[in-house]
C-alpha positions in Angstrom: -164.6 -104.5 119.3 -167.2 -102.3 117.5 -164.7 -99.7 116.2 -162.1 -102.2 114.9 -161.5 -103.1 111.3 -162.5 -106.5 110.1 -160.2 -106.6 107.0 -156.7 -105.4 106.0 -157.9 -102.4 104.1 -159.9 -101.1 107.0 -156.9 -101.7 109.4 -154.7 -99.7 107.0 -157.2 -96.9 107.0 -157.3 -96.8 110.7 -153.5 -96.8 111.0 -153.0 -94.0 108.5 -155.9 -92.1 109.8 -154.2 -92.0 113.2 -151.0 -90.9 111.7 -152.8 -87.9 110.2 -154.4 -87.2 113.6 -151.0 -87.4 115.3 -149.5 -85.0 112.8 -152.3 -82.5 113.2 -152.1 -82.6 117.0 -148.3 -82.5 117.1 -148.3 -85.9 118.8 -145.2 -87.4 117.2 -144.2 -89.6 120.1 -144.2 -93.3 119.3 -145.9 -94.1 122.6 -148.9 -92.0 121.6 -149.3 -93.0 118.0 -148.9 -96.8 118.1 -151.1 -97.5 121.1 -153.8 -95.4 119.5 -154.4 -98.3 117.1 -156.2 -100.2 119.7 -158.4 -97.3 120.8 -161.9 -97.1 119.6 -162.5 -93.6 120.7 -163.2 -90.4 118.8 -159.6 -89.8 117.9 -159.5 -92.9 115.8 -162.8 -92.1 114.1 -161.6 -88.6 113.3 -158.3 -90.0 111.9 -160.3 -92.4 109.7 -162.5 -89.5 108.5 -159.5 -87.3 107.7 -157.9 -90.0 105.7 -161.1 -90.9 103.8 -161.6 -87.2 103.0 -158.4 -87.1 101.1 -158.8 -87.2 97.2 -158.6 -90.8 96.0 -159.0 -90.7 92.2 -155.6 -90.6 90.6 -155.3 -89.5 87.0 -152.4 -90.8 85.0 -151.6 -88.1 82.4 -149.7 -88.9 79.3 -146.0 -88.5 79.9 -144.0 -85.7 78.4 -142.1 -87.3 75.6 -139.9 -86.4 72.7 -141.5 -85.3 69.4 -140.0 -86.5 66.2 -139.0 -84.4 63.2 -138.7 -86.5 60.1 -137.6 -86.0 56.5 -139.9 -86.8 53.6 -138.8 -90.4 53.6 -139.6 -90.9 57.3 -136.0 -90.7 58.4 -135.4 -89.1 61.8 -133.9 -85.5 61.7 -134.4 -84.6 65.4 -136.1 -85.4 68.7 -137.1 -82.1 70.3 -137.6 -82.4 74.1 -137.6 -80.7 77.4 -136.8 -84.0 79.1 -134.8 -86.6 77.2 -137.4 -89.3 77.2 -138.5 -91.9 74.7 -141.7 -93.9 75.6 -141.5 -97.6 75.0 -143.9 -100.5 75.9 -142.9 -103.1 78.5 -142.2 -105.7 75.8 -139.4 -103.4 74.6 -137.7 -103.3 78.0 -135.3 -106.1 78.8 -136.5 -108.6 81.4 -133.2 -108.0 83.2 -134.1 -104.4 83.6 -137.6 -105.1 84.9 -136.1 -107.6 87.5 -133.3 -105.2 88.6 -135.6 -102.3 89.2 -138.1 -104.4 91.2 -135.3 -106.0 93.2 -133.8 -102.8 94.4 -136.9 -100.6 94.8 -139.8 -102.9 95.7 -139.1 -106.7 95.9 -142.7 -107.5 96.9 -144.1 -105.4 94.1 -146.2 -108.3 92.7 -147.5 -109.2 96.2 -148.9 -105.9 97.6 -151.8 -103.8 96.7 -150.0 -100.4 96.7 -148.7 -100.6 100.3 -146.0 -102.9 101.6 -147.2 -103.5 105.1 -144.0 -104.8 106.5 -141.9 -102.1 105.0 -144.4 -99.4 106.0 -144.6 -100.6 109.7 -140.8 -100.8 110.0 -140.4 -97.3 108.5 -143.1 -95.8 110.7 -141.5 -97.1 113.9 -138.2 -95.7 112.7 -139.8 -92.4 111.9 -141.5 -92.0 115.2 -138.2 -92.8 117.0 -136.1 -90.3 114.9 -138.7 -87.7 114.1 -138.1 -88.0 110.3 -140.6 -88.6 107.5 -138.9 -91.3 105.5 -139.4 -93.9 102.7 -140.9 -97.3 102.7 -142.5 -96.2 99.4 -143.5 -99.0 97.1 -142.8 -98.7 93.5 -146.4 -97.8 93.0 -146.1 -94.9 95.5 -143.0 -93.7 93.8 -144.8 -93.7 90.5 -147.6 -91.6 92.0 -145.1 -89.1 93.5 -143.1 -88.7 90.3 -146.2 -88.4 88.2 -147.7 -85.7 90.4 -144.4 -83.8 90.2 -144.2 -84.3 86.4 -147.8 -83.1 85.9 -147.1 -80.0 88.0 -144.0 -79.1 86.1 -145.9 -79.4 82.8 -148.4 -76.9 84.2 -145.5 -74.7 85.2 -146.8 -75.0 88.8 -143.6 -74.9 90.8 -145.4 -74.9 94.2 -147.3 -78.0 93.3 -144.1 -79.7 92.0 -142.4 -78.9 95.3 -145.4 -80.2 97.3 -145.4 -83.4 95.3 -142.1 -84.5 96.9 -142.3 -82.7 100.2 -141.3 -84.9 103.3 -144.5 -84.5 105.2 -147.0 -87.0 106.6 -149.9 -85.3 104.7 -148.1 -85.8 101.4 -147.2 -89.4 102.2 -150.8 -90.2 103.2 -152.1 -88.6 100.0 -149.5 -90.6 98.0 -150.6 -93.8 99.7 -154.3 -93.2 99.0 -153.5 -92.5 95.3 -151.4 -95.6 95.2 -154.3 -97.7 96.4 -156.4 -96.2 93.7 -153.8 -96.9 91.0 -153.5 -100.5 92.1 -157.3 -100.9 91.8 -157.5 -99.4 88.3 -154.2 -100.5 86.6 -152.4 -103.8 86.2 -148.9 -104.4 87.6 -147.5 -104.4 84.1 -149.1 -101.0 83.4 -147.7 -99.6 86.6 -144.2 -101.0 85.9 -144.3 -99.6 82.4 -145.2 -96.2 83.6 -142.5 -96.2 86.2 -139.7 -97.3 83.9 -140.7 -94.7 81.4 -141.0 -91.9 84.0 -138.1 -92.1 86.5 -134.9 -90.0 86.1 -131.7 -92.0 85.5 -129.4 -89.1 85.7 -127.3 -87.4 83.0 -130.4 -85.8 81.5 -132.0 -89.2 80.7 -135.6 -89.7 81.7 -137.0 -93.2 81.3 -135.2 -96.4 80.7 -135.0 -96.1 76.9 -133.3 -92.7 76.9 -131.0 -94.0 79.7 -130.0 -97.1 77.8 -129.1 -95.0 74.7 -127.4 -92.3 76.8 -125.1 -94.7 78.8 -124.6 -97.7 76.5 -125.8 -96.6 73.0 -128.4 -99.4 72.8 -132.1 -99.7 73.2 -133.7 -100.8 76.4 -134.7 -104.1 74.9 -131.0 -105.1 74.7 -129.9 -104.3 78.2 -127.9 -107.0 79.9 -127.8 -108.1 83.6 -124.9 -105.8 84.5 -126.2 -102.8 82.5 -129.7 -103.2 84.0 -128.2 -103.4 87.5 -126.3 -100.2 86.9 -129.3 -98.3 85.7 -131.6 -99.6 88.4 -129.2 -98.4 91.1 -129.1 -94.8 89.8 -132.8 -94.0 90.5 -132.4 -93.6 94.3 -129.8 -90.8 94.0 -129.3 -89.8 90.3 -126.4 -87.5 90.9 -124.5 -89.6 93.5 -124.8 -92.8 91.4 -124.2 -91.1 88.0 -121.7 -93.5 86.4 -120.2 -90.7 84.3 -119.6 -88.3 87.1 -119.1 -90.8 90.0 -118.0 -94.2 88.6 -116.8 -95.6 92.0 -120.1 -94.8 93.9 -122.0 -96.1 90.9 -120.1 -99.4 90.8 -120.8 -99.9 94.5 -124.5 -99.3 94.1 -124.6 -101.5 91.0 -123.0 -104.4 92.9 -125.6 -103.9 95.7 -128.3 -104.3 93.1 -126.7 -107.5 91.8 -126.4 -108.9 95.3 -130.1 -108.2 95.9 -131.0 -109.9 92.6 -129.0 -113.0 93.7 -130.7 -113.1 97.1 -134.2 -112.9 95.5 -133.3 -115.7 93.0 -133.5 -113.3 90.0 -129.9 -114.0 89.0 -127.4 -116.8 89.6 -124.3 -116.5 91.7 -122.2 -117.2 88.7 -123.8 -114.4 86.6 -123.6 -112.0 89.4 -119.9 -112.7 90.0 -119.1 -112.3 86.3 -121.1 -109.0 86.2 -119.2 -107.6 89.2 -115.8 -108.1 87.5 -116.7 -105.5 84.8 -115.6 -101.9 85.7 -118.2 -99.3 85.3 -115.8 -97.2 83.2 -115.6 -100.0 80.7 -119.4 -100.1 80.3 -119.7 -96.6 78.9 -117.6 -96.9 75.7 -120.5 -96.6 73.2 -122.6 -94.1 75.1 -124.6 -91.5 73.2 -124.8 -88.5 75.6 -127.6 -86.0 75.0 -126.6 -82.8 73.2 -128.6 -79.9 72.0 -131.5 -81.0 69.9 -129.9 -79.9 66.6 -126.3 -80.5 67.5 -126.9 -84.2 67.4 -129.0 -84.0 64.2 -127.6 -85.2 60.8 -129.1 -82.0 59.4 -128.4 -79.4 62.1 -129.1 -76.2 60.1 -132.4 -77.6 58.8 -133.2 -78.8 62.3 -132.6 -75.4 63.8 -134.7 -73.8 61.1 -137.5 -76.2 61.9 -137.4 -75.4 65.6 -137.7 -71.7 64.8 -140.4 -72.2 62.1 -142.6 -74.3 64.4 -142.5 -71.7 67.1 -142.8 -68.5 64.9 -144.5 -69.2 61.6 -148.2 -68.0 61.5 -149.0 -71.4 59.8 -148.0 -73.1 63.1 -150.6 -71.4 65.2 -152.2 -74.9 65.5 -149.5 -75.8 68.0 -150.2 -72.9 70.3 -151.0 -69.2 70.6 -147.5 -68.1 71.6 -143.9 -69.4 70.8 -143.6 -70.5 74.4 -146.8 -72.5 74.3 -145.8 -74.1 70.9 -142.3 -75.0 72.2 -143.9 -76.7 75.2 -146.2 -78.8 72.9 -143.3 -79.6 70.6 -141.0 -80.7 73.4 -143.5 -82.6 75.5 -146.3 -83.6 73.1 -144.8 -86.6 71.3 -145.7 -85.1 67.9 -144.6 -86.6 64.6 -143.6 -83.7 62.3 -143.0 -84.9 58.8 -141.1 -82.3 56.7 -140.8 -81.8 52.9 -137.0 -82.3 53.0 -135.9 -84.7 50.3 -133.0 -86.6 51.9 -131.4 -87.7 48.6 -131.6 -84.1 47.2 -130.4 -82.7 50.5 -127.3 -84.9 50.4 -126.6 -84.0 46.7 -127.0 -80.3 47.4 -124.5 -80.4 50.3 -122.1 -82.5 48.3 -122.1 -80.1 45.4 -121.7 -77.1 47.6 -118.8 -78.6 49.5 -117.0 -79.6 46.3 -116.7 -75.9 45.6 -116.5 -74.6 49.2 -115.1 -77.1 51.7 -116.4 -76.8 55.2 -113.8 -75.3 57.5 -111.9 -73.6 54.7 -109.6 -70.7 55.8 -110.6 -68.4 53.0 -113.7 -66.9 54.5 -115.7 -68.7 51.8 -119.3 -70.0 52.3 -121.9 -71.4 50.0 -125.6 -72.0 50.5 -128.5 -73.3 48.5 -132.3 -73.7 48.8 -134.4 -75.9 46.5 -138.2 -75.2 46.3 -141.1 -76.9 44.5 -142.9 -74.2 42.4 -146.6 -74.0 43.0 -146.4 -75.4 46.5 -143.6 -73.7 48.3 -142.3 -77.0 49.6 -138.6 -76.8 50.7 -137.0 -79.8 49.2 -133.4 -79.0 50.2 -131.5 -76.5 52.4 -127.8 -76.8 52.8 -124.7 -74.7 53.5 -121.0 -75.4 53.6 -120.3 -74.1 57.1 -119.6 -75.8 60.5 -122.7 -75.8 62.8 -120.4 -76.4 65.8 -118.7 -73.1 65.2 -121.7 -71.0 64.1 -125.4 -71.8 64.0 -126.2 -68.8 61.7 -128.4 -70.2 58.9 -127.3 -68.5 55.7 -130.4 -69.6 53.8 -133.2 -68.1 55.9 -134.4 -64.9 57.4 -133.5 -63.6 60.8 -136.8 -64.7 62.2 -135.9 -68.3 61.6 -132.2 -68.2 62.6 -130.7 -66.3 59.7 -129.0 -62.9 59.4 -130.6 -59.5 59.6 -130.0 -58.7 56.0 -128.8 -61.7 53.9 -126.3 -61.0 51.1 -126.3 -58.5 48.2 -127.9 -60.3 45.2 -126.4 -58.5 42.3 -127.8 -58.9 38.8 -130.3 -61.5 39.8 -132.4 -58.3 40.5 -132.7 -57.7 36.8 -135.4 -60.4 36.6 -137.9 -58.1 38.3 -137.2 -55.3 35.8 -138.2 -57.8 33.1 -141.5 -58.6 34.8 -142.3 -54.9 35.3 -141.3 -54.1 31.7 -143.6 -56.8 30.1 -146.4 -55.8 32.5 -145.9 -52.2 31.2 -146.5 -53.4 27.7 -143.0 -53.7 26.4 -142.9 -56.4 23.7 -140.8 -59.5 24.0 -138.6 -58.3 21.1 -138.4 -54.8 22.4 -135.2 -52.9 22.4 -133.3 -50.7 24.9 -131.1 -47.8 24.1 -128.3 -48.8 26.5 -125.7 -46.1 27.3 -122.2 -47.1 26.4 -119.9 -47.9 29.3 -116.9 -49.9 30.4 -115.0 -50.5 33.6 -112.7 -47.6 32.8 -115.5 -45.4 31.5 -118.7 -45.7 33.5 -121.9 -44.1 32.4 -123.6 -41.6 34.7 -127.4 -41.5 34.9 -128.2 -38.0 36.0 -130.6 -36.9 38.7 -132.6 -35.2 36.0 -133.1 -38.4 34.2 -134.3 -40.2 37.3 -136.4 -37.4 38.8 -139.9 -38.6 39.4 -138.9 -42.1 38.3 -136.4 -43.3 40.9 -135.4 -42.2 44.4 -131.9 -40.8 43.9 -130.3 -37.6 45.2 -127.2 -37.9 43.0 -126.0 -39.0 39.7 -125.7 -42.8 39.4 -122.5 -44.2 38.0 -122.8 -47.6 36.3 -120.1 -49.8 34.6 -120.4 -52.6 32.2 -117.8 -55.3 32.5 -116.6 -54.6 29.0 -117.4 -51.8 26.5 -121.0 -52.2 25.4 -124.0 -50.1 24.7 -126.3 -48.9 22.0 -129.6 -50.1 20.8 -130.0 -53.8 21.9 -132.8 -56.3 22.2 -134.3 -57.2 25.6 -133.1 -60.7 25.0 -129.5 -59.8 24.4 -129.5 -57.4 27.4 -130.8 -60.3 29.6 -128.5 -63.0 28.2 -125.4 -60.8 28.6 -126.6 -59.0 31.7 -125.7 -55.5 30.4 -125.8 -53.1 33.4 -126.5 -49.9 31.6 -129.3 -51.5 29.5 -131.1 -52.5 32.7 -130.3 -49.1 34.3 -132.1 -47.4 31.4 -134.9 -50.0 31.4 -135.6 -49.5 35.1 -135.6 -45.7 34.7 -138.0 -45.9 31.8 -140.3 -48.3 33.5 -140.0 -46.6 36.9 -138.2 -47.7 40.0 -141.4 -47.7 42.0 -143.0 -50.1 39.5 -140.0 -52.5 39.7 -139.9 -52.2 43.5 -143.6 -53.0 43.8 -143.0 -56.0 41.5 -140.3 -57.2 43.9 -142.6 -56.9 46.8 -145.4 -58.9 45.1 -142.9 -61.7 44.3 -141.8 -62.1 47.9 -138.5 -60.1 47.8 -137.4 -58.7 51.2 -134.4 -58.4 53.5 -133.4 -60.9 56.1 -135.2 -58.9 58.7 -138.5 -59.1 56.7 -138.5 -55.5 55.6 -138.6 -54.4 51.9 -135.3 -53.9 50.3 -134.2 -50.3 49.9 -135.9 -48.4 47.1 -132.7 -46.9 45.7 -132.1 -47.3 42.0 -129.0 -49.4 42.7 -130.8 -51.8 45.0 -133.7 -52.2 42.6 -131.7 -52.5 39.4 -128.4 -54.2 40.2 -129.1 -55.9 43.5 -127.2 -53.6 45.9 -129.9 -54.6 48.4 -129.8 -57.8 50.4 -131.7 -61.0 50.4 -131.4 -64.7 51.6 -131.1 -67.7 49.3 -134.5 -69.1 50.4 -136.3 -65.8 49.7 -134.9 -65.5 46.2 -135.5 -69.2 45.4 -139.1 -68.8 46.4 -139.4 -65.6 44.4 -138.0 -67.1 41.2 -140.2 -70.2 41.8 -143.1 -67.7 41.1 -142.1 -67.6 37.5 -141.7 -71.3 37.3 -145.3 -71.6 38.6 -146.5 -69.2 35.9 -146.9 -66.3 38.3 -148.1 -68.0 41.5 -146.1 -67.1 44.6 -146.1 -69.6 47.5 -144.7 -69.0 50.9 -141.8 -71.4 51.6 -142.9 -74.2 53.9 -141.1 -77.2 55.4 -144.3 -79.0 56.7 -145.8 -82.1 55.0 -147.9 -83.2 58.0 -148.1 -83.3 61.8 -149.7 -86.0 63.9 -150.3 -86.2 67.6 -148.8 -88.7 70.0 -152.0 -90.7 69.5 -151.6 -90.8 65.8 -154.3 -88.3 65.0 -153.6 -85.7 62.2 -153.1 -82.1 63.3 -155.0 -79.7 61.0 -152.2 -77.7 59.5 -153.4 -74.8 57.3 -152.4 -75.0 53.7 -149.5 -73.0 52.4 -150.3 -69.4 51.4 -150.2 -69.2 47.6 -151.3 -66.2 45.5 -151.2 -65.3 41.8 -149.0 -62.3 41.8 -147.9 -62.1 38.1 -150.1 -62.8 35.1 -149.4 -66.2 33.7 -148.6 -64.9 30.2 -146.2 -62.3 31.6 -144.4 -65.1 33.5 -144.2 -67.1 30.3 -142.6 -64.1 28.6 -140.0 -63.7 31.4 -139.3 -67.4 31.3 -138.5 -67.2 27.6 -136.0 -64.3 28.2 -134.3 -66.0 31.2 -133.4 -69.0 29.2 -130.9 -66.8 27.4 -128.2 -66.7 30.2 -128.1 -70.5 30.0 -128.6 -71.1 26.2 -127.3 -68.0 24.4 -123.7 -68.4 23.0 -122.8 -65.2 24.9 -125.0 -66.0 28.0 -123.5 -65.3 31.4 -124.1 -68.9 32.6 -123.4 -70.7 29.3 -122.1 -74.2 30.0 -123.8 -74.4 33.4 -126.7 -76.5 32.1 -126.7 -79.4 29.6 -130.1 -78.4 28.2 -131.4 -81.9 28.8 -134.6 -80.1 29.8 -135.7 -76.4 29.5 -134.3 -74.2 32.3 -134.1 -70.5 33.0 -132.2 -68.4 35.4 -130.0 -65.4 36.1 -126.5 -64.8 37.3 -125.5 -62.2 39.9 -122.2 -60.7 40.9 -121.7 -57.8 43.4 -119.3 -55.0 43.9 -115.6 -56.0 43.7 -116.8 -59.6 43.0 -117.6 -59.9 46.7 -120.6 -62.3 46.3 -121.9 -64.4 43.5 -125.2 -66.1 42.7 -127.1 -68.2 40.3 -130.9 -68.6 40.7 -132.7 -70.7 38.2 -135.6 -73.1 37.7 -137.4 -75.6 35.5 -141.2 -75.8 35.6 -140.9 -78.3 38.5 -138.0 -77.1 40.6 -136.4 -73.8 41.6 -133.0 -73.4 43.3 -130.7 -70.6 44.4 -127.0 -70.9 44.9 -124.9 -68.3 46.7 -121.1 -68.5 46.9 -119.3 -65.7 48.6 -117.5 -64.2 51.6 -119.3 -65.2 54.8 -117.9 -62.3 56.8 -117.9 -59.2 54.7 -114.9 -57.0 55.3 -113.1 -54.2 53.6 -109.4 -53.9 52.6 -107.2 -51.0 53.4 -108.6 -49.0 50.5 -112.1 -49.5 51.8 -113.2 -51.9 49.0 -115.1 -55.0 49.9 -113.0 -58.2 50.0 -113.0 -59.8 46.6 -113.5 -63.4 45.6 -111.1 -63.0 42.8 -107.9 -65.1 43.2 -109.5 -67.5 45.7 -109.6 -71.3 45.3 -112.8 -73.2 45.2 -112.3 -76.9 45.9 -112.6 -79.1 42.9 -113.3 -76.0 40.7 -109.8 -74.7 41.3 -108.5 -71.2 41.8 -110.1 -68.4 39.8 -108.6 -65.1 38.7 -112.1 -63.6 38.3 -115.2 -64.8 39.9 -118.7 -64.1 38.5 -122.1 -65.6 39.0 -121.4 -68.0 36.1 -118.0 -69.1 37.4 -118.8 -71.2 40.4 -122.5 -70.6 41.4 -123.8 -71.4 38.0 -122.1 -74.8 37.6 -122.9 -75.8 41.2 -126.5 -74.9 40.5 -126.4 -77.1 37.4 -125.3 -80.1 39.3 -127.9 -79.5 42.1 -130.6 -79.2 39.5 -129.6 -82.4 37.8 -130.2 -84.1 41.1 -133.4 -82.2 41.8 -135.0 -83.1 38.4 -133.7 -86.7 38.2 -136.6 -89.0 37.4 -139.0 -86.2 36.7 -140.7 -86.0 33.2 -139.3 -83.3 30.9 -141.7 -80.4 31.0 -141.5 -77.4 28.6 -142.2 -73.8 29.6 -145.5 -72.5 28.2 -144.8 -70.4 25.1 -145.5 -66.6 25.5 -148.8 -65.4 24.2 -149.2 -63.1 21.2 -150.2 -60.3 23.5 -147.0 -60.6 25.4 -144.9 -61.1 22.3 -146.3 -57.9 20.7 -146.9 -55.8 23.8 -148.9 -52.6 23.7 -146.2 -50.6 21.9 -147.2 -48.1 19.3 -145.0 -46.4 16.7 -143.2 -43.2 17.7 -143.1 -40.2 15.3 -139.7 -39.3 13.9 -138.5 -36.4 16.1 -134.7 -36.7 15.4 -133.4 -33.3 14.5 -136.4 -31.5 16.0 -136.0 -28.9 18.7 -136.9 -30.1 22.2 -140.2 -28.0 22.1 -141.3 -29.4 18.8 -140.5 -33.0 19.7 -142.3 -32.6 23.1 -145.4 -31.3 21.4 -145.6 -34.1 18.8 -145.2 -36.8 21.5 -147.5 -35.3 24.0 -150.2 -34.9 21.4 -150.1 -38.7 21.0 -150.5 -39.2 24.8 -146.9 -39.9 25.7 -145.2 -38.4 28.8 -142.0 -36.7 27.7 -138.9 -36.0 29.7 -135.5 -34.6 28.6 -132.5 -36.9 29.1 -128.8 -36.6 28.8 -126.5 -35.0 26.2 -125.2 -37.6 23.8 -122.7 -37.8 20.9 -124.4 -37.2 17.6 -124.0 -35.6 14.2 -127.3 -33.8 14.7 -127.0 -30.1 15.5 -126.2 -29.3 19.1 -129.2 -28.9 21.3 -131.6 -30.8 19.1 -133.0 -34.3 19.6 -130.4 -36.9 18.7 -132.7 -39.9 19.4 -135.4 -41.1 21.8 -135.6 -43.9 24.3 -137.3 -46.1 23.5 -136.5 -45.8 19.8 -139.1 -46.7 17.2 -141.9 -47.9 19.5 -143.0 -47.1 23.0 -145.8 -48.2 25.4 -149.1 -46.4 24.7 -149.2 -43.5 27.1 -145.7 -44.4 28.4 -142.6 -42.3 29.0 -140.4 -41.2 26.1 -137.0 -39.7 26.9 -135.4 -37.2 24.5 -131.6 -37.6 24.3 -130.1 -34.3 23.2 -127.1 -33.9 20.8 -123.8 -32.5 21.8 -123.3 -31.6 18.1 -120.3 -33.9 17.6 -119.1 -37.5 17.9 -116.1 -38.5 20.0 -113.2 -40.7 18.8 -114.5 -44.2 18.4 -113.4 -46.7 21.1 -111.7 -50.0 20.5 -114.0 -52.8 19.4 -115.8 -54.6 22.3 -115.0 -58.1 23.5 -111.4 -58.5 22.4 -110.7 -60.6 25.4 -111.6 -64.4 25.7 -115.2 -65.2 26.6 -114.4 -66.5 30.0 -113.1 -63.2 31.2 -116.6 -61.6 31.2 -118.8 -64.5 32.2 -120.9 -62.1 34.3 -120.9 -58.3 34.3 -120.0 -56.7 37.6 -122.3 -54.3 39.3 -120.5 -51.2 40.4 -122.5 -48.4 42.0 -121.7 -45.4 44.1 -125.0 -45.4 46.0 -124.5 -46.5 49.7 -125.6 -50.1 50.1 -126.5 -52.4 53.0 -123.6 -54.4 54.4 -123.5 -58.1 54.3 -123.9 -59.9 57.6 -121.1 -61.1 59.8 -122.0 -64.3 61.6 -122.4 -63.7 65.3 -122.2 -59.9 64.9 -125.1 -57.7 64.3 -124.3 -55.6 61.2 -125.0 -51.9 61.3 -128.1 -50.7 59.5 -127.1 -49.3 56.1 -127.8 -45.6 55.6 -130.6 -44.4 53.3 -129.6 -41.9 50.7 -130.9 -38.4 51.4 -133.6 -36.9 49.3 -132.4 -35.3 46.1 -132.0 -31.5 46.2 -134.1 -29.3 43.9 -132.1 -28.8 40.7 -132.1 -25.4 39.2 
């Protein structure tokens, strides 16, 4: 017969071509379709052409697979995924699993060329009789169908994904033609490998490796006969045969697979009988069910930060233009993302935090710490003593990356920025400040007149010292002892705008990314808010001699094929002159080394270190932020949820208990945060060479100060004229106690020297001196480890996890004073 095929392939083309024709013409009756095989007329030729016109080249795209996030040592932190799939080669899949899957899905897999003729014929006859479009799919055809569906889903093409599994003759014919192409271009081993890595095994497990781990807690290479039979049986109906949800149906199906393996000679009767005796429920004791990507991570908070950073950081534009595109590439691309996280330091950081603040404590206490490498911005550790299962709020980072809208008030750690601004303004390293006297019972009030033009304040500003202190004092002493009024005067003299601008240069911002409020209280005494990572990176600027680097957790990224992804370098910029940073470093060694330093005893001085304590209103939050030339770390210890008592005061830390540190009557930055920082920094610097800070230059030591003329006792007008003639800006300050005649100049601030062209404040005599107060510091040293910041200016509230805090009000503009 001229129109008949002379080989099997041609016969198959004729058969399938006629099926196409039958579908197109609506001739679904068995009597019309089957006899047509023998016809050599135009219908057959048209059917053959229709089949041959179908696309035949099948492209096997890489499977969507989990990416890996690793720590700096290569240890797994997390496997981001859309589909819980881990790709493995055939050699890493148990032979039992290979046999079981072939036995139940396609026993003649190694004999056919993509189409099982016997099965196909039997199914077609059944279909024509019933009117259905049913199975007889070989394993190769199933592989084609699921691959088409997978590729469509990855393209977000829902219509194509639906069409890939539609029960139509057209789809089945296209699937068959693709299967023939796959068989021509791939080996049986390659097809079986793709199938076993692709199919869905229920319970959110895609591919045999993820299924083995999910159900049995083992790798696919270790699957036994009974385990393999259970998994192989799930594929046909993943929900019905899910052993977790439907153990009885799953066991029946498993036993059917075992029977089939015995019939095919793949397993002995003895082995099959033994396998059937094991209840499915007893097989799932070691299962590792899939959870959220970070819920199952050993470092859940860092994992969550990484997922946000990869999607939202400008540095990660190499992964996609939009967060959605990046997430898709992360979840499906099989990337290897190596981070900067030092696992040993991370463990040590969490250990020291939880010694002071146990996770799950009932005292509303939290603690957090970030460790950064100066000069690179690498995040070496990020830990917090809270329960990820109860709250995923990351206390270390900004809102953009899973943190709070604000952060926490950072107290006297703010004084560091005043030091930078003062030295930049020309104040010598041994310069002095005329600190107004104040105590807890007798605060000093900086008037609006003093601050006019220098700070944004519409009211007088009341500031306390933790004990009675004041008078002319060195910059070094004011720093070591953290005298509030000294820094209040310093910021007013230098200018709030100058200090605020310095903060911005050094990376200071709220948790929402906005600048901190420019009120004098925020700028001087840390009434603003900031996160531990932000302030650690900011202080690292000083350790790096003035170079600020954006914090980064990325060491490298490689593609699924092992090719490096070109990640842009971290953004670093010289924001403070190196010699200015050297001068500030010298001053900030005082809190740790000075006998009266607020963090004295927190560091063993085995290597040079610098830093600053911080305590906020009513001892609500406490900090220590410090560094060596090689490492910078912040430690926050405080109330996680900020609340007020019946009197409206912020809840205090005083009287609370801190793990191994015991219960504390009064809590300052140097009480808990300082010692915890010291232990973390020991771990951070272990094994590193001892590096000294660079000594300050002569220019910084001497500043640009020039002598002031003696104007004490002069009238305001005379004193102003003398000073303005020398180029100074003069303003009139507060009335002070003095034996000088009332209304005349009692003293100036600064005293003997001032920056060339700078501001000199005239302090005016009341004409008398009040009764002397009791000598300062009669109490034991430990009672004033860190002065408390007390201000009357409204401040931003601390965040409440899970609750969006209200935006703090801005102070109104100051009224014009008569």
